[in-house]
C-alpha positions, 0 to 999 in steps of 0.5 A: 500500500502506498506510503508516499501517497498516504503520508504526503498525498504525493511524491514530493519532488523537493525531497532532494538536496539543492545541488541535485537541482543546480546540476539539473539546471546546469544540464538544462542550460548547457543542452546536455539534459537528454544524454542517456546515462546509467547510475548504480545504487549500491553500498560499499560495506555490509552493515553489522559485519553481516557480510550481506544486506537485505535489500529493502525500500524498493516499493517506495522508490518505485512509487516516488519515481513514477509519480514525482512531479513539481507542484505549483507550490514547489515551483513558486518556492524555487523561484524565491531562491537566490544566487550569491549575487542576490539574483534568481538562482533559476531561470524562469524558463527552467522552472517552466520546464520543471512543471512538465518534468516526469521520469521517462527512463528505466529502472532495474532493481533486485526484488525486495528481500534479496540478499545483496553484497557490497558493490552489487547494485540494488538498483540501476537507473537508465534515463536522460541524465538530468532525470537520473541525477535528480533522483539521487538523494531521494532514492538513497533516502528511500533505500539506505535506511530500510535496507539497514533496518531490514538487515538488522531485523533479519539478524534479530529474528534469526537469533530469536529462532521460532520466537516472534519478534515485535517492533517496539521502536516508534518512540525512538525512531528518526521522525514520523516517516522514519518510524513508519518506514522502519516498521515496514522494513522490520516486518520484511526483515522478519518481525512478526508485528509492530506497535506502530498503528499507522504502519499497521494501517498503511501496510497491513502489518499485524499490530501488538502491544501490552500496557505501559508503566504509566498505566500501573502508576495511575493506580494506587495499587498494582493489582488494581491496575492489572484488574482494571486492564483485565476488565477492559481487555480480558483477551489481551492481558499481558501484564507488565510486571516490573514497575515497582518490584518484579517478583511482587509484580509476577504475584499480582499478575497471577492474582489478576490471572486467577480472577480472569480465569474465574470470569472465563478468560485466560491471562496471555502472559507477562512482560519483563522490561528491566533487570536480569532477564535470564534469572527473572524469566526463570523465576517467573516461569516457575511461579506461573507454572506452580500457579497453574498458568503453564500456557502464560507466555513470558515476553521481554523488552529492555534494550534487546538486539540479536546479541542479547537475545542469543545470549539469553537463549544460551542461558536458557531464559524461558522467554518466547516473545521479544519486543525490540525497540531502540536497537532495531529502529535506530539500527545500532550500532551502525548509524547508516548504510554506506549506500551511494549512487554513482554514474557508470556510463553515458551515451557519447555523441556517436550513440555508444556508451562512454564509461565513467568511474570515480578514482579515490585514494580511500579504499573502497571508494573507487567505482566500476564503469559499465552497465552492471548486472548480477548473475546469481548461479544456482545448483539444484535451485540453490545459489552457489556464486554471484558474478557482477558483469557489464551488460554493455561490454562486447564480451564477458569472461564469465569468470571471476576471482576474489581472494581464494575464490576462482570460478569459471561459469557457463553463461547459460548454466542455471542462474537468476539475473538479480536486476529486473525491470521495475520501471519502463519508460517511466511506468511501473512494470507489474504489480507490487508483490504482497508484503507477506510474500516479500517477508517470507522471501527475505527470511529464506534469503537471510537464512540461506546466506547466513549459513554460507558465510564464505559465499563468493560474490565475484567480479567478472574478469573483463569488468576488472580489466575495463576498470583497471584500464580506465583507472590507468588512463585516468592516472596518466592524465595531467589532472591533479588531486587524489580523487577524480572522475573521468571517462575512457574512449569507446 
């Protein structure tokens, strides 16, 4: 279901950095706006030392690209901007151009939920350069954060095993739309539900929640708070037991549970939110079982992440429901995904591709030229190696080497080309997949690649050679500076 349409009523064209607009203006001014270009969106390093990431955010990106337009209010605002001399920053004729601007290019992307490796494009834009460049900031915004959170959620869900994980992170999220997009990404990554009711409405994600410490504190006695909550929601009673004294809280939950049972209902469980969760959960399990509440579940919240959950499971904590908030929604300890959007090829005046790459003395910041595709080769339906290659190259080696891995491939061997068309000539291709199917696919992807930490993600030998050739050509140019962008002749 639409995120941008329901949150903003439209795809906001001004969701961009100013320099995207000044570059667009310069292309328009210089007559280069229609030159066809290829940009790749990828990350340089997988988050959380995970080795790979779960691609997420594509549906919002496609909605944005296919619906983006400049409103009269947008154009009126841009008309107020001034340059350093105090004159209008943009020519009125350019603003008229923006009024009619729509995306007319193509986008290929990996399906949401796909496991992707560093430097593999999650998304490829092929369009007139003005349009393609103008999308950079928005696409990075819509792909980077969801991919980060989906990967974190997948790690947490993997650690929890068969236990459900709930997203409790709204109050710590980076703004309204950050909370909403994080809830969607967390669900794709493996969370069973969210506390975020707006995300539930927008996406159909199951919503869940108990009550807060403030509910208990609003009553003179804890037992009165539990009884009052049970009277209102007899089928939804998971009592938060650590407001004052956790052991006494468990005892009061048992008392409230007995009253519920007398009225024909059952206490669903208790929630622990502080203290030694391993020991308290074991004590709670003994107390609940002794009181005849063997089916009451023990839930936990309190600064959880995949490492804490894994440790609690190793300690035998009988917790079966995990509410994860801050460390999921803010993706701790990684503040951001190192995602970038880089030009890799542009049409020359002769109509052939002219390659582009960025040089840098910073390891990992060099980019590869070409029109990239990732071929994921399979054996008996299971992936065994990836090969990044250049679709526009006159030939492909179908062989790659990285570290100890050296593979030669039959190009026609069973495979999946990860980048598939999602936008053609500015229009969406096909319908959006069901979110539950995306979630299931992401779970399969994470589980498989988590078991194959040595999975080879290779670079085609000819792509390596074209990268080296262009780098050497650029290095020979009399251009000072440690970081340059350039081309090589066709």
